[in-house]
DOLOBA-225343 format. One record per atom (N, C-alpha, C): residue in one letter; x, y, z. Coordinates in pm, whole numbers, plus 50000, padded with zeros to 5 digits. Example, Ala and Ser with C-alpha at 12.3 -4.5 7.8 and 13.67 -1.06 7.14 Angstrom:
a513194943150780
a512304955050780
a513204967050780
s512854977550708
s513674989450714
s512905000350787
This chain:
m895015693268062
m894405703768144
m894095698768285
a893915685468299
a893585679968431
a894705682168530
g895975679968482
g897105681468571
g897245695568626
p897295705868539
p897385719568590
p896215723368679
s895005719068641
s893835722568722
s893935716468861
f894385704168867
f894505697668997
f895585704269081
r896715707469015
r897795714369089
r897325727869139
q896515734769057
q896005747769098
q895095746369220
s894265735769223
s893385733769337
s894175731069464
l895355724769449
l896185721869565
l896855734469621
t896995744669535
t897625757069580
t896585767769614
d895315764769595
d894245774169630
d893935772569778
p894305782269864
p894125780570008
p892675777770047
q891705784569982
q890295782770018
q889815768769985
q890125764269861
q889645751069817
q890335739969895
l891675741069910
l892415730769981
l892055730970129
g891895742970185
g891555744070326
g890225737670357
s889235739270267
s887925733170288
s888015717970291
q888775712270195
q888925697670191
q889605692470317
v890725699170354
v891505694470469
v890695696170598
f889935707070609
f889155709470731
f888165698170754
f887355694970650
f886365684370665
f887035670970695
a888125668070623
a888785655170640
a889365653770781
v890045664170830
v890635663570964
v889545662671071
a888455670171051
a887345669671147
a886795655471157
f886645648671043
f886115635071043
f887105625271107
v888405627571086
v889405618871148
v889335619971300
i889115632071350
i888975634071495
i887745626671548
v886645627071469
v885445619571508
v885755604671519
l886475599271421
l886835585071423
l887715581971543
l888605591171578
l889515589071691
l888725587071820
f887695594971840
f886915594071964
f885965581971963
q885655576571845
q884685565771838
q885315551871829
r886635551271817
r887275538371787
r887145528271901
d886975532972026
d886915523672139
d885495519372175
s884495524872104
s883105520872127
s882705510872019
t881675502972050
t881225492871954
t879745494571925
v879325489671808
v877925489471773
v877215479271860
e876105482971919
e875395474172012
e875065460671948
g875415450172019
g875105436671973
g876135430871879
t877235438371853
t878275433571762
t879645436671822
n880675431571755
n882055434871793
n882625445671701
v881785451871622
v882225461771524
v882425475171595
s883585481371575
s883835494271637
s882915504871577
l882525514471660
l881635525071613
l882305533171503
a883635534971513
a884355542471410
a884245535471275
f884355522071276
f884255514571150
f882845515471093
a881835515571181
a880455516371134
a880145530071074
v880765540571129
v880505554171083
v881315557670957
l882455550970939
l883365554270828
l882695554570691
p881865544570653
p881235545170520
p880425557870499
g879715562270603
g878945574570591
g879825586670570
i880955587170642
i881885598370627
i882465598570486
l882895587070436
l883445586570301
l882405590370197
g881175585870218
g880105589370124
g879855604270122
m879875610770239
m879675625170244
m880825632370176
m882055627470194
m883195633770129
m883115632869977
v882635621469927
v882445620069782
v881405630069734
a880305631269810
a879245640669770
a879745655069772
i880475658669879
i881005672269888
i881995674969775
g882885665269751
g883875666969644
g883245668369508
g882255659769478
g881615660369346
g880775672669327
l879945675869426
l879025687269413
l879755700669423
q880495702369533
q881115715369557
q882285717869462
g883045707069434
g884175708769342
g883735713069203
a882735706269150
a882255709569016
a881605723369013
a880775726269112
a880075739069115
a881045750669132
g881975749369225
g882925760269249
g883815762869131
s884335752269071
s885225753868956
s884525760668839
l883315756068810
l882585761668696
l882265776468719
a881855779868840
a881515793768870
a882735802868858
v883875798468913
v885095806468908
v885575808268764
e885605797468688
e886195797868555
e885255804268452
r883985804768485
r883095812668400
r883355827568420
e883625831368545
e883835845568574
e885195850368526
d886245841968535
d887575846668495
d887875844768347
g886895839768271
g887055838768127
g887605825668075
t887885816168166
t888425803268122
t887455796168026
l886155796668056
l885175790067969
l885145796567831
l885225809667826
l885205816467695
l886435812667614
r887575811867679
r888785808167607
r888705793667557
a888095784967638
a887955771067595
a887035769867475
k885975777967473
k885045777767360
k885695782567231
a886685791267244
a887325797067125
a888335787667061
v888695777067130
v889685767667079
v888975755367024
p889405750166905
p888795737866852
p888865726566955
n887745720366978
n887625709567077
n888005714067218
g887995727167238
g888395732467368
g887455728467479
m886145728467453
m885195724867558
m885295710267596
v885595701667496
v885765687467528
v886965685667620
g888065692467585
g889255691567667
g889035697567805
y888305708867809
y888035715267937
y887215706168028
l886125700567973
l885245692068054
l885975679568102
t886765673668012
t887515661768052
t888485664968164
g889215675968145
g890175679868247
g889525683368379
r888365690068372
r887695694068494
r887145681968569
v886585672168496
v886075659968560
v887205652568631
v888335651268562
v889475644268622
v889985652068743
s890095665268729
s890625673668837
s889735672968962
v888425674668943
v887515674269058
v887515660369121
s887575650169038
s887595636469092
s888855634269175
l889995638969126
l891235637569203
l891155645169334
g890515656769330
g890345664469452
g889495657069554
a888405650769506
a887555643069596
a888295631069653
i889095624769569
i889865613169614
i890905617369717
l891475629469700
l892435634569799
l891795635269937
g890565640269942
g889855640870071
g889675627170132
l889385617170048
l889225603470099
l890535598070152
v891635601270082
v892955596370124
v893325602070261
i893005615170282
i893335621570410
i892615614470524
i891415609070497
i890675601670600
i891135587270607
f891375581270491
f891615566970485
f892955563070546
v893995570970522
v895325567270572
v895365567070724
p894915577770792
p894855576670940
p893895565570986
g892835563370905
g891875553070941
g892495539270950
l893505536670868
l894185523670871
l894845521171006
f895265531871074
f895895530571205
f894865530971317
l893775538271294
l892755539771399
l891765528271401
i891525522171283
i890455512171270
i891055499171217
p891395489771302
p892015477271256
p891165469471156
e889825470971165
e888945463371074
e889165466770927
l889715478670900
l889925482770761
l890855473370686
t891835467870758
t892805459070692
t892185445570657
g891005442670713
g890365429770687
g889365429770574
i889215441170506
i888275441870394
i888795433270279
g887965424370230
g888375415370124
g888345421769987
l888705413969887
l888745418969749
l887375423769703
t886315416269740
t884965420369699
t884615433969756
g884945436269883
g884675449069945
g885435460369879
r886685457969844
r887495468269780
r886955471769642
l886585461469566
l886025464069433
l884685471469443
t883875467469543
t882595474469564
t882845489169596
f883825491869681
f884155505769715
f884535513669591
l885345507769502
l885805514969383
l884655518169289
w883755508469266
w882675511569170
w881625520669232
v881415519769364
v880505529369429
v881095543469424
l882425544569445
l883095557569434
l882915563369294
a883145554969192
a882995559769053
a881555563969025
l880595555869068
l879185559469045
l878805571969123
g879345573369244
g879035585169324
g879505597869257
l880725597569205
l881235609369134
l880455611769006
l880115601068937
l879345602368813
l877975608568839
a877405605768957
a876085611068990
a876155625469040
t877215628869114
t877275642169177
t877895652869089
l878835649269002
l879485659268918
l878495666868830
p877575660068759
p876625667668676
p875745677068759
i875335672568880
i874515681268965
i875315693569006
g876585691369042
g877445702569077
g877625712168962
a877745706768840
a877905715368723
a876665723868700
v875495718068720
v874255725668705
v874185736868808
i874555733768933
i874535743969037
i875525755169004
g876725751168956
g877725761168919
g877255770268807
s876485764768713
s875985772868602
s874895782568647
l874215779068758
l873145787868809
l873685798868899
a874885796768954
a875445806569046
a875805819368972
k875405830769026
k875705843568963
k877175846968976
n877805842769085
n879235844969105
n879745834369201
p881065832769212
p881625822269298
p881185823169443
n880905835269490
n880545836869631
n879195830569666
t878345828769566
t877025823069594
t877015807869590
v878145802169546
v878185787569534
v878025780669669
n878725785869771
n878625779569903
n877195779069953
g876445789869931
g875055789869973
g874205780069897
l874525778269768
l873755769069685
l874125754569708
v875345752069758
v875825738269771
v875905733769917
t876585741670002
t876875736970137
t875615734370219
l874705744170223
l873485742270303
l872625730770251
p872395729770118
p871625718170069
p872305704870102
i873655704270094
i874355691770126
i874105687870271
i874185697770360
i873945694970502
i872525689670523
g871555696170458
g870165691970473
g869905678170415
i870405675770296
i870195662670231
i870895651570308
t872125654670357
t872855644770434
t872115641170562
a871485651170625
a870775648870751
a869625638970734
i869005638670616
i867855629770595
i868195617770509
s869455616670466
s869795606770364
s869995592770417
g870205591370551
g870515578170605
g871935573870577
i872805583370537
i874185579470504
i874955575270629
f874555580570745
f875195576570870
f874375566370947
y873095564770912
y872215555770986
y871005552670899
p870345541070920
p869135538070844
p868075548670865
i867255551270765
i866325562570770
i864905558270809
f864775546670873
f863435541570908
f862575551670983
a863195558571079
a862395566471173
a861855579471113
l862325583170995
l861855595570934
l860475593570872
p859685604170861
p858385602970793
p858555597770651
g857555590770601
g857635584570469
g857965594470358
w857335606370362
w857575616070255
w859005621270258
v859615621970377
v861015626170387
v861925615370329
q861585602770355
q862385591770301
q862345591570149
v861195594570093
v861075595069947
v861995605769891
i862005617469954
i862885628269909
i864345624069919
a864715617870031
a866105613870053
a866575604069947
q865695594969908
q866095584469815
q866195589369670
v865785601669646
v865945607469513
v867395611469489
f868105615069595
f869455620469583
f870505609669596
p871655611469529
p872685600969527
p873345598369662
i873235607869758
i873905605769886
i873345593369957
y872035591369948
y871405579570009
y872005566669953
w872135566169821
w872625553969757
w874125552169782
l874865563269798
l876265562269835
l876405555369971
g875545559370065
g875595553370197
g875355538370193
l874315534170118
l874025519870108
l875185512270046
g875725517769937
g876815510869866
g878055509669950
l878425520370019
l879655520070097
l879505511470222
r878305511270282
r878095502270396
r878255487770353
s877725484470235
s877855470570188
s879295467070156
a880105477070117
a881515474670084
a882355472270208
f882095479770315
f882965479670432
f882465470970545
l881175471970576
l880715466170701
l880445451270692
p880705443970801
p880325429870805
p878815428570810
d878345416470785
d876895414170779
d876205418170909
s876875416371023
s876235419171151
s875945433871172
a876595442671095
a876395457071114
a875735463770994
a875575456470884
a875065462570761
a873555460770750
s872825467870832
s871375467670824
s870925476770711
v869945472170634
v869525479470516
v868015481070517
e867525490870444
e866085492770435
e865695495070290
i864455491970258
i863965493770122
i862475497170128
r862025505170034
r860625509070029
r859885500369928
v858845493569974
v858045485169886
v856565487469914
n855795489069810
n854335490169822
n853905500469927
g854645511569935
g854275522370023
g854725520970167
i855455510370203
i855975508770340
i857475506070334
e858125507470449
e859555504670459
e859765490870520
l860655483070458
l861045470170513
l862525470270545
g862865466670669
g864265465170705
g864715450870681
y865975449270645
y866485435670626
y867975435570652
q868505423870679
q869935421870697
q870405411070603
v871625412770552
v872195403270457
v873385396470523
v873395383270518
v874485375470576
v874915364970475
g876195363870449
g876705353570358
g876675357670212
e877155348670128
e877215350969984
e876725338569912
g876205340669792
g875725329469711
g874295331669665
e873605320769640
e872215321669596
e871335327269707
p870345335569672
p869555342369776
p868545333369845
l868435335269977
l867405328870059
l866725339770141
i865445341870119
i864685351470197
i864195344570323
l864585349770439
l864255343570567
l863195352170637
l862055345870669
l860915353170727
l860605347670867
h860625356370964
h860465352871105
h858985350871143
g858765347171267
g857415345471319
g856865358271381
g855635357571432
g854965369171488
g855715375671602
f855735388971606
f856395397371706
f857915396971696
g858465389871599
g859905387771596
g860635396071493
s861865392071466
s862715397771362
s863635386371318
v864565389171229
v865405378471177
v866195371571289
e866475379071398
e867215373071510
e866465361471573
m865175360171543
m864375349471598
m864905335671558
f865695335071449
f866215322271402
f867515318371473
g868025326771562
g869185323371642
g870365318671558
p870995307471598
p872185302771527
p871915298071385
n870655295871351
n870345290971217
n870665301071107
v870715313971142
v871055324071041
v872455321470987
e873415320171078
e874805317871035
e874965304070971
l874265294271022
l874365280770964
l873845280670821
l872735287370797
l872185287970662
l873075296370570
a873705306870627
a874505315970546
a875855310070508
a876195298570562
a877485292470527
a877545288770380
g876395286770317
g876415282670177
g875565291170085
r875045302670135
r874155310870052
r874065324970111
q873435333670036
q873195347170086
q871825347570154
v871855349070285
v870605349570363
v870175364170375
i868945366870333
i868385380370344
i867245379470445
g867555383270569
g866575382470676
g865695394870675
v864445393170636
v863525404470622
v862675405770747
d862555417970797
d861635420670907
d860295424870846
l859275416870870
l857975419070807
l857335432270853
q856245435770790
q855535448370819
q855445451070969
s855925462771009
s855865467771148
s856725459871246
h857415449671201
h858245441371288
h859695446571287
g860405444171396
g861835446271400
g862285459771347
r863155459371245
r863725471471186
r862755478771095
s861675472471060
s860695478670970
s859795487971051
p859775500771017
p858965510171095
p857485506871089
a856785509571197
a855355506571204
a854605514671099
t853585508471043
t852745514870943
t851285513070984
d850425521970938
d849005520870970
d848265511070879
r848955505770779
r848305496470687
r847855483870760
p846635479270740
p846215466670803
p847155455370766
m847465446870862
m848365435670837
m847565423870786
r847905419470664
r847265407870602
r848335399370535
f848135386170537
f849105377270474
f849295380670327
e848195383870261
e848255386370116
e849085398770083
t848895409570159
t849655421770129
t851135420070165
m851415412970275
m852815410470311
m853485401470208
a852745392370149
a853295383870042
a853685392369922
d852845401869886
d853195410869775
d854425419169810
d854575422969939
d855775430269982
d857035422069953
i856975409269988
i858155400669971
i858475398869823
a857465397069740
a857695395569596
a858315408269539
t857805419769581
t858355432469534
t859785434369582
l860065430469706
l861425431569759
l862405422969679
i862005410769646
i862875401969569
i863245408569436
r862255413969368
r862525420669239
r863365433369259
s863075440769366
s863805453269391
s865275450669421
l865575439169478
l866965435669506
l867685430269383
g866985429469272
g867605425369147
g867595410569120
f866815402969198
f866745388569177
f865555385069090
e865755375768998
e864635370768920
e863735362269010
r864345354269095
r863605346369193
r864555342469306
a863985338169417
a864795334769534
a864095323769612
a864865316169688
a864275306669782
a863715314469901
i862645309269959
i862025315470076
i861905305070187
m862245309270308
m862095300670425
m861385308870532
g860205304270573
g859425311870669
g858965303270785
f858895309670903
f858475302871025
f857165308871076
s856155300371098
s854885304371158
s854235315671078
l854135327771134
l853585338971059
l854345341270930
g855675340570938
g856505342070819
g856305330770720
g855975318770771
g855675307670681
g854405310170602
a853385315770671
a852135319070601
a852375329570493
v853245339470523
v853575349670424
v854325343270307
g855265334370338
g855995327570232
g855075319170145
l854115312270208
l853165304070132
l852315312670040
r851825323970093
r851025332970009
r851875338769895
t853135341369920
t854005346369813
t854105336069700
a854265323369737
a854355312869636
a853045311369560
i851915313269629
i850615311969563
i850345323969471
q850625335969521
q850285348069447
q851325352069343
q852605349469373
q853705353769285
q854685342069264
p854225331069207
p855085319269197
p856365321469116
a856355331069024
a857515333168939
a858755337769017
v858555343669136
v859715348769211
v860215338869316
v859535327469331
v859895317769436
v860585305769373
e861875304369404
e862635293169348
e862315280169420
r862225280769551
r861785269469634
r861345275069768
l860645266669844
l859965271769963
l860145262070079
v860575267370195
v860665259570318
v859685265670418
l858705257870460
l857675262570552
l857865255570686
v858165263470788
v858465258170921
v857275261171013
s856705250771072
s855545252371161
s854485261171097
t854055257070980
t853115265170900
t851885256770865
v850715262470882
v849475255670847
v848895261870719
f848125253970645
f847505259370523
f846085264370550
k845575261770671
k844285267270711
k844355270370860
r843615280370903
r843725284771041
r843385273571139
h842405265371104
h841995254771196
h842915242671188
g844045244471119
g845075234071123
g845815233971255
w845815245371327
w846425245771459
w845605237671560
f846245233371667
f845495227171776
f844455237071829
p843325232171878
p842275241271928
p842775251172033
e843665246572120
e844165255672223
e845015266972163
m845635264472046
m846395274971979
m845455285571924
t844405281371855
t843475291271799
t842725298571911
a842435291572020
a841775298272133
a842685309172191
g843975306272198
g844925316272247
g845005328272154
m844975325672024
m844995336671928
m843725345271940
d842595338571957
d841325345871971
d841305354672095
a842015350172198
a841995357572326
a842945369472324
m843865369872229
m844845380772226
m844225393472169
g844605404772225
g844145417772176
g845195428272202
p844945440572162
p845935451372180
p846355453272325
e845505449372418
e845795451572560
e846975443272611
i847385432972536
i848495424672584
i849855431072557
a849855442772490
a851125449472461
a851915451872589
g851225456172694
g851905458572821
g852415445872884
e851615435172876
e852025422372936
e853285416772869
l853435419572739
l854565414172665
l855855421872687
l855805432872761
l857005441072781
l858085433572858
q857705423272932
q858675415673011
q859155403172939
t858855401972813
t859195389872738
t860435391872653
p861105380872614
p862245381972522
p861865388272388
m860605386772347
m860195392672219
m860315407872222
y859895413872332
y859995428472342
y861445432772357
e862225425072432
e863645428372447
e864345428472312
a864015418672227
a864595418272093
a864115430172009
y862835433572024
y862265444971950
y862975457871990
q863245459672119
q863915471672168
q865275473672104
r865965462672079
r867335463672028
r867395468471884
v866345466071805
v866455468971661
v865405478571608
a864315480771680
a863215488871627
a863625503571613
p863215510071504
p863515524371488
p862775533071590
r861575528471635
r860795535771735
r860155525671830
v860765523971946
v860255513672038
v858845516972087
e858465529772080
e857125533472124
e856035528372029
d856435522671914
d855465516971820
d855125502471851
w855665497071961
w855365483272000
w853855480472005
p853025489172063
p851585486372064
p850975485471925
v851545492671828
v851045491771690
v851285477771636
l852495472671658
l852815459071613
l851905448871679
v851715450071809
v850885440471882
v849455440671829
r848925452471806
r847545453571754
r847435446971617
q848395449371531
q848315443771396
q848465428571395
v849385423371478
v849585408771482
v848355401971542
t847825407571650
t846655401271713
t845425401971621
d845405411471532
d844315412071434
d844475401371327
v845685400171271
v845875391271156
v845745376571197
v846125372971320
v846035358871359
v844605354571385
k843665364071389
k842255360571405
k841555358471270
v842215362071161
v841595360971029
v841485346270990
d840305341970954
d840095328070914
d840535326170769
y841155314770740
y841605312170602
y841705297170581
d841605293270456
d841785279470414
d842285279870270
w843555276970252
w844185277970121
w844385264270055
s843635254370103
s843835240670053
s843625239369904
a842695247069848
a842405245969704
a843565251169620
e844425259769679
e845525265769601
e846835258269615
i846925249269712
i848175242069738
i848575232969621
p847655225169563
p848085216169455
p848665223369334
g848375236169319
g848885243569204
g850315248269218
l850915246369335
l852305250769354
l853255241769276
s854065247969191
s854965240069107
s856395239669160
m856765249569242
m858145249569294
m858295239169405
p859515234169429
p859715224769539
p859365231069674
v858655223469755
v858225228369887
v858655218269993
m859245223270100
m859605214770213
m858825219270335
l858195209870404
l857465212470527
l858275207270644
v858485215570745
v859245211570863
v858405214570987
i858175204371069
i857435206371194
i858195199371306
g857845202771431
g858335195371545
g857315184671582
d857775174271646
d856825163771682
d855945167971800
a856255179571860
a855405185171964
a855035199471927
d854715201471802
d854455214771746
d853055219671784
g852695231471733
g851375237171760
g850285231671671
m850625222071589
m849655215371501
m849865200271514
p848865192271489
p849075177771491
p849885173571369
p850725163471382
p851485158671266
p850575155171148
s849355151271177
s848425147671069
s848145159470976
h848215171771028
h847995183370942
h849145184770843
a850365182670890
a851505183470800
a851425172470693
v850975160670733
v850815149770636
v849745153370533
e848645159370577
e847605163870484
e848155174470388
f848925183670442
f849565194170363
f850465187770257
f851285178170301
f852195171270210
f851415163970100
g850285158270138
g849455151370039
g848875160869936
l848485172969978
l847965182969883
l849035186869780
l850295186069823
l851385189169730
l851655177569634
g851085166269664
g851325154369580
g852295144569642
g852745147469763
g853705138569829
g853005127569906
g853715116569930
g853215105670011
g852065097969950
q851965097769817
q850855091069750
q851175076869706
r852475073669706
r852865060369659
r854275057169709
d854655044469692
d856015040569728
d857005047369634
a858155051969689
a859135059269609
a859875050269511
s859865037169532
s860575027469450
s862085027969480
w862755017269447
w864175016069480
w865015026869412
d864575031369294
d865345041669223
d864825055769249
r863935057069348
r863385069969389
r862535076569281
s862145068969182
s861375074669072
s859955078569114
g859495073069226
g858155076369272
g858105088469364
m859255094969385
m859295106669474
m858905119269399
t858285128369468
t858075141769415
t859275150369455
h859275162969412
h860375171769455
h860025179069585
h858945175069651
h858565180969779
h859105172269893
r859265178170011
r859835170970124
r859035174070251
l859045164370343
l858395165670474
l859375161170580
a859595169570681
a860525166070790
a859855168770924
t859985159071015
t859505160571152
t860705159771245
l860935170271322
l862095170771411
l861695165471548
p862395155571599
p862015149371728
p862335158471846
g861435158371945
g861655165872068
g861655180872049
v860945185771947
v860955199971915
v859535205471920
t859385217571974
t858075223971987
t857965236071894
h856795242171896
h856595254371817
h857425265871871
y857885264771995
y858545275872062
y860075275072059
d860595264171999
d862045263471986
d862515258171851
i861565254671763
i861955249071633
i862775259171553
n862525272071574
n863215282471497
n864695283871537
v865065279371656
v866455281271701
v867265268371708
v866625256771698
v867405244371707
v868225242371579
p869505239071591
p870325236871470
p869795225871380
a868965216971435
a868395206271353
a867535211971240
l867005224171258
l866205230271153
l867045232971029
s868165239571046
s869015242270929
s869615229470874
a869925219870962
a870465207170915
a869475200070824
a868175201370854
a867165195070769
a866945202970640
a867005216270649
a866655224470533
a867785226070432
i869035225870477
i870155228770387
i870245219070269
p870125205670289
p870175196870171
p869085199970069
f867905203770118
f866805207470027
f867135220369954
l867685230070025
l868035242769962
l869175241269863
d870035231669886
d871205229669799
d870855222469670
c869685216369663
c869315208969541
c869185218469425
a869685214369309
a869545222569189
a868085222769147
a867655234369100
a866255235669055
a866045227868926
v865085218768930
v864815210568812
v863345211868768
w862575219868836
w861155220768803
w860915230868694
């Protein structure tokens, strides 16, 4: 039954015309976008938009195809005839699923074939990307076909199907983030969008097609949105930036670290790609965000590497949620506020919301402008960061309880005296005795001091990743 049904759909001017119209319209869009690039990358705008277009075509094919077919065949008696035949409904449903799926795939082919000529990047998609595309396509159809069937069963006649399907598809697509991350939308709208399969189609297809530099992703954790970027493949490493920054704060170290692992650069609360929230910024709540994110991404546990503010968040994550932390790299991180040099804490005390304007001429704001969903939220970020850095803390009593391997990395001209890092290392159990010739006296913790490095460049010097990679590569034995 699938073959005749599919052939019939190809000869139905209305059904075929709808598929061809949308597909040709999208090809024209790609034609005009092929010479533009995504800001900050070499990725063509057409290539960046393509996953969203394909996702919408899958949704239209699954929803409208199933709904329209069911409504028409209920009215012309096809369903009644199928019910009258032994196993007729099983055959009908099987044939209809195959037929609608082939119709949806036809729409993709109409876009994909010209796309191969318009978008050179398509030919560079590897085997992993192709397999990801196939299973996302299958899941997308599996998710949309039943919804389309329900809509078709509710339609009083075939003429009402377009009203029940087309307008809702347009509305859901507009808020789904299938063409762009949905950070800037109100939280309640994002919740609605994430209920529908179109949102997940967009995420899946972007991960299949786009390179790491263009595949920005977002996730909702503990009532807020966190943006993150994924670079590389392998064991997960959660990378946490410093105050006012984003993952780009690590400069060349992102690619260096990603050469041997999957780097997930998370933009902390209100930072970078993560939309501003009114929630007070605290190390403890941001630590819970990171733990929830790790679980939401499907990892049992992951390595964490954090710098300054991000290091404090990473440390709190290890203290509060040790089960999700495989190992920990803390860069320019103190275990108590007064571990910083006095001039550092004095500077933090002097900062307030009023410095938001002064910072507009800094590289930090320039970086924020490039990735933030709403650049006008910069004062919100400044207020929250200047509040959290004034909070007094001393976590020394909790440090000895850390069981996962911990590496401390500082510069020899950092914002803290080297003696603080040595004290930190001692709380972990390191530096208490000679290691012995066979290294039997060593703990699984490490301490590294980078020469000629300050608090203001340790995050970008390649020596940072050179020091951390051997530690990250060690097999977990704890």
